[in-house]
N, C-alpha and C positions, 0 to 999 in steps of 0.2 A: 581674779580667780573666776572661772565659769561657774554659772549657777548649776545646781542639779538637772534642772530642767533642760537647760541647753545640752549639757553632757548627754542626758538620755536621748535627747533628739538626734544629735549628731552619731550616737551609737547606733541608733535605729536606722539612720541613713546609711551608715556604712555597712550594717548587717543586710539591707535591702540590696544594696549594690553588689555585696559579695554572693548574695543568693541568686541574683540575676546572672551574674558571671558563671556561677557554677551550672546554673540551668542551661546556659548557653554552651558551656565546654561539654556537658554530658547530653546535650541534645533533648532535653526533657520535653514531653508534649506541653505545648501551650494553649491548645484548643481541644474540645470534646471530640473533634473530627480526628485529630492525630492521635488520639489516645487508643484507637482500635488498631494501631500498629500495622497498616497495610502492608507496607514494604517488607517487614519480616514475614508476614503470613504468606505473601506471595513467593518470597524467596525460598521459604520453607517447604511450600509445595513443589516448587520447580526442582528442588534438591531431591526430595524424596520421592517423586513420581517414578513409576516403572512402567516400562514399555508394555508388559504383560497385561496391565491393567486396562489399556487402551482398547475399547471395543472395535470389532472389525470394520464396520461401517465408518467409523471416525478414520481408522487407518486407510481405508479406500478414498475417502475423500482428500486425505492428505497427498495421496500418489496422484490424484487428479490435479491438485494444487501444484505439485511438483513438475507433473508433465507440462501443464500450461504454462508455468514460469520459465522453464527451460526453453519452450518453444519461442516465448516473447523475447527472451533474452538473445537467443540464436539470431532471431528475425531482426532485432533492433542493432545487431552488431555492427552493422555496415553504415548506418546512420551517420549524417555528417556530424551530429553531435558527439559520437563515440571518436570519430576521427579526430576532432579537435580535443577532446578530453584526453584521449592516449597520447596525442603528440603533445600536449602542454605539461602531463605530469609523468609520463614514462621515463624522461631523463632523471627524475628524482625518485624513482622507484628503487627498493632494495633488491634483493636476491630474487632470481626467477623462480617463485615458489608455486604459482598458481595461474590457471587458465583464465583467460578472457574468452568466454564462449563465442564461437564464430569467428574467431581472430587468431592470429599467428603469435601475438604477443603473449609473454607470461611476465607477470609483476610480482612484487611481494603480495602477501595475503591481504593486507590493508587496501592497497591500491586495486587488487583485483576484485574484491568485495565492493568497492566505489564503482569500478567500471561495469561489472555485471549487474548491480541495481540500476544503473543509469540505463543501460541497453534494455533491461526487462521492462522498463516503464516508458521509453521515449515514444513508442507507438500509442500508449494509452489503451493498451490491449490486454493488460494483465488482469489478475483476479481481484475481485472486490467483495469486501464484507459489507454487506448491503445496509446493515444497521448502523454503520459509522462512515461509510465510504471510504474506508481504509483499503488500500491495495496490499494486503498482508505478506503475500509471498516474497516480494522484492527485498525488503530489509532483512529478512530472515534467512531465506535460501542463499540469498548472495554472501552473507556472512559465513554461514556454515558449509557451504560447498568450497569456498576458499581454505576454510579452516581443515577440511577433510583432505585436502592435498599436502597439508603440513604435517599432521599427525594422523595415524591410523584411526578411521571411523567406519564402523560397519554401516551397511544400508540400514539395518533395524534402528541402530542408534541415531543414525541420521534423520530418519523419518519421525522418530519419537521427538527428537530436538526441534524439527520443523513444526510439530503439533504443538509442542509447548511454547515455542516463541509466538506463533499465532494467538495461542491462548492468551498470554500475557499482554501482547500489544492490543488485541481486541478488547479484552476486558478492561484495560486502562482507557482505551477510547470510549468503551460504553459508558464510563463513569462520568465523562466530560462532554460527550456528544449530546445536543448539536452546538451548545453555547461556545465551546472552545473553537469549533470549526466556523461559526458564525462570526467569531472575532477577527479572522482573517488567517487562522493557522492551517497550514496543509497537514491534516492529521496523519496522514501516512508516514511523513517524516518524524513529526513530533512524537507519535506513539510507537512508530515503527522501530526506533532505536532501542526500546524496551524489549522488544521481541528478539532482536538481534543480540543484545546482551544476555537475555536469559537462555537463548538456544545455544549461543557460543560458551557461556559459562556451564551449562549442562555437559556439554561435549568435553569441557576442560576438566570436569570434575570439581568444581567449586563446591565448597562447603557453605553452610548457611550464613555465616557471617560475610564470606566473600561474595556470595550472590547478593546479598543485600548492599554491599558496596558497588558491586556492578551495577545494579539498579539505580543506585544513587548517582554513580558517574552518568549513566544514560539520562538521568532526570536533569542533569545539569547541561546537557547538550541537545536542545530542542533545535530542529532545522526545519524550515518550510513555511513559506508565506503564499497564500493564494493569489497574491498579486502576480506571481511568476507564471501562473497558468497561461498556456500559449507560447512559451518560451522554451528554450533548451533547459532552462534552470529547473523547471517542474520535475523532470526526470533526475536532476542532481538530487532531489530530496531523499528518495529512497536509497539511492546509492551511498549518499552521505550517513543515513540512518544506520544502514549495515555496517560502515566502516567505523562510525562512533560506537555502535553497539559492540562491535568485535574488540575494539580498542579497549572498551569499559571492561568486558570480561578478562582480557589479557592483563590489565592494570590490576584487577581485583586479586586476580591469580597470585600476584606477586606481594599482595598485602598492602595496595594502594588504598587508602581509606577514603570513605565519604560519609555523608550523614546517614543514620540508620533509617531515617524517615525522608528519604529524597522525594517520594511520591505525595505524602500527606501532610508533612509539616506546614505551619503556618506560612512561611516563606518557601515552601516546596514546590514541586512541579504543578501539581493540580491547583493549588490556590493561587499560583502566580499566573497560570496560562488560561484559567477558566473561571466564570462566575457560577458555574454549577458543578458540584461533586457528589456523585452518588457512590460512596465506596464499597456499598453491598454489591455492585456490579463487579467489583474486582475480587472479593473475597468469598461471596457466598456460593456453594455448590462447587467448589473447586475440586475437579477430578469426577465430578457427576455429569456436567455438561461441557461440551467442547465447541468453542466458537468456529473452529474450522469447519465444522458440519454446516455451517451458514454460509460458507464461501460460495461465490458464483463466478462465472467465467463469461467474459464478452465475446459475443459474435459480432461485435462492431468494434472498430478501432479508434475509439473516441471516448470522450467525457460520458460516464454511465447514464447521466440524466437526459441524455439525447436518445438513449436507446428505444424508448417507448415510440418516439417520433419517427426514427428510422424503421422500426418494425412495421408501423402502420402505413408509412409511404411507400415501402416496398410492397406490402400486401396489396395496397390500392393500385400501384403500378401494374402488378402482375395480374390482378383480377380483371382489370379494365383495359389492359393494354395502353396505358396512358403515355404521351409524350408531351414534352414540356410546352410544345406549340398549342396543344388543346387547353391548357390549363390558364385560367383567368386569375386565380388567387389560390393559396393554401392558408387555412386558418387552423391554429393549433391552440387547444385548451390544454395548459400544462401546469405542473407543479411549480411553486415559487422558485425553486432552486434552479430552473431551467434558464430565466433570464439573468439570474444572479450569476451563474457559472459559465452559461454559454451565450450570453447576449451580444457578442461581436456581430455587428451586422454586415462588415465588410472586411472579412479576413484577408490578409495578403500572402499568407504562406500556409503551407499544409498543417503545420503545428498549430497556427491560429485557427485552422478550419475545424480542428477537433473540439473547438470549444465556441463554435457558431451553429446554433440550432438552425439558423436561416440557411446557410450553406448546406449543412448536413441534410435538411428535408429536400432542397433542390437536387443535390447530387444522388440522393437515394432515387428520387424518380427518373432522373436521366440516366444513371448507371445500374439501377437495379441491385445495387451492392454497397457495402460500407466496409469494406476491408482496408488494409493499409494503403493499397493502390489507389483508393478513391480519396485518401486524405493527402494528396500530393500538391506541391506548388503548381503544377500545371493545371489542375482541374480546379482549384481555388480561383485561378484567374480565367477560366474558360468563359467567354462571352454567354453562351447559351445558359450556362449554369448560374452566372451572375443575373441575367435578365429574370430567371425564375426566382432565384434567391430573394430579389427585391420584391417580389409579390408573395412573400411569406410574411404572415402575421400571427403573433402570439397573444394569448390573454392568460394570466394567472388566474386559475379556477381553485378556491379552497377545497372543493370536493374531489380534486384529482390528486392521487397518491403519487410517489416518487417513480414508480413503475408503471404508471398510466399515461394516456393521452387520448384525447378526443381530436381526431383530425378530419376536417373538412376540406374538400378539394372542389373548387366552384370552376366549372368548366366554361369556356367563352360561349358556348351555347346555352348557358344558363342552368344545366344540370348541376346538381350537388351530389358528391358521393362522400359517404362518411365511414370512418372506421375507428371504433373504440378499442384500445388495448387495455386489457384487464391487467394482464401481467406480461411484460415484455419478454421476448425469448432471452434466455440467459439469466433470468430471476430464479429465485428459489421455487417459486410455483411452476415455473416452465423452464426447467434447466438445459444446458447443453448436454448431449448424450456423450458417452465415450467415443463413439464413432465420430461425432461432430468435433470433439477436442483433437482427435488424431488428425482428422482433415485440416483443421486450424494450424496444427504443429507442422504438418507436412508443408502447407502453404508457406507458413513463415520460413521454414528451413530451405525452401527451394531457392537456389541461386547463391545460397551460402555455403551448404554442405553437399557433397555428393549424395544422390538419393541412397544409396546403400548405407552410407555413415548415418545419413538422418534417421533411417529406418533402425538402424542399431541403437541410436541414441534413445529413440522413443522406446523400444523395447526395455532399454535398462532403467528408464524411468518407471515404466510399469511394474518391473521385477525388482524394484529398489530394496524391498526388504529381505531379499534373499541375497544380496550382494555382500561379499565379503569385505569389499572396500567401496564406500561411496564416491571415492575419487575416480572410480571408472567411468562416471557419468561425466565428470570434467574432462577426462582424456578423450572421451568419444565426441564431445562438443568442441574440441579444438580443431584447428585448421592446419 
């Protein structure tokens, strides 16, 4: 017969095991961080948020975000990346429910969201939340535009869902940036999936518990590695984030369960994918501040960290009427992210050129511009640009911020020309105007849509709040 001590010991072990099992089954918080119930608070906010409470300037910025996203999606629709993606996956699409902007194909809403997300990012010309380097429009707008063709969605509700989706993905990004990004994750995909889930869930009318499940489902589907920059796969990230987020919302609507603490649990998204977590960035001042107000738009079709260099080189070229033959060297004092993200010294394709500060600086001097036409396979291999590219030198300067550069062009006659960019064009401090966004949209749509159709599409984007059906935008963007 066992002693009383041994029986007591075994009973304690059994009770401890039972308690652990029960904790796992009900997903009780296991850390102080988890106890603040981030996922629930975020879900509750999204479910209860009202369009009437959003200030007019925020709605205006959301409209600018939409216009820029649609232009980028139309412009990128004929890229080889889209041709391959559509050819590979269209045979497995379900019913023809939704538009792929700029193309003839109609796919089911999940595949359409994937394709529009890819096309909107393939030029690397889309919007940027500068605090996190998230490209917020792609994952969210791609998901809800497709959904709006499947079920009735007013323009007002569509814009509100866009605002909420951007709010969710960028707040989650704020909580883990920059450590999450520095670890190698492409934050547009990993955080964007939450925005697509929240926006899609809002339009589907999810209740609080369903929205929690949708966010949990999003949390378990992170996608995107920085290793893929310069390849077709980079644009796959926001596309898959849109598709996965919309899938999450549709599953949750039917009662498909997930953890109630998908974001903040000990083994949840934030703890697994980042060494830093500041949950106050997610839950503080919800409904008081709006991350979409901090959105920015690219005047140049490449990685955002190159923009100050492009701004400086174009200004120097225009001011001094420079030619490549005059230049002995170009010296750039830059932020640490520039060599990390755009340090490719010898790109071989246009996509790789978007991540080469060396090519970008040379092309800006030779071409005097840095739109999509400048990031082509042909120009990347141009001998004159290559010769100048090889005379570009960069130095990381801790005093230089992300939207700054100090550029020095040394001419062959010994003269030195300098340009310091305090805030690159397209930044919050030096934003693109509405007319500049319209010009960008028109240029992107040129050759894809007839001029009259492109103008109609542009007008629909500006007037989105007054549309009885947001699907009108998709229809106008079809070929």
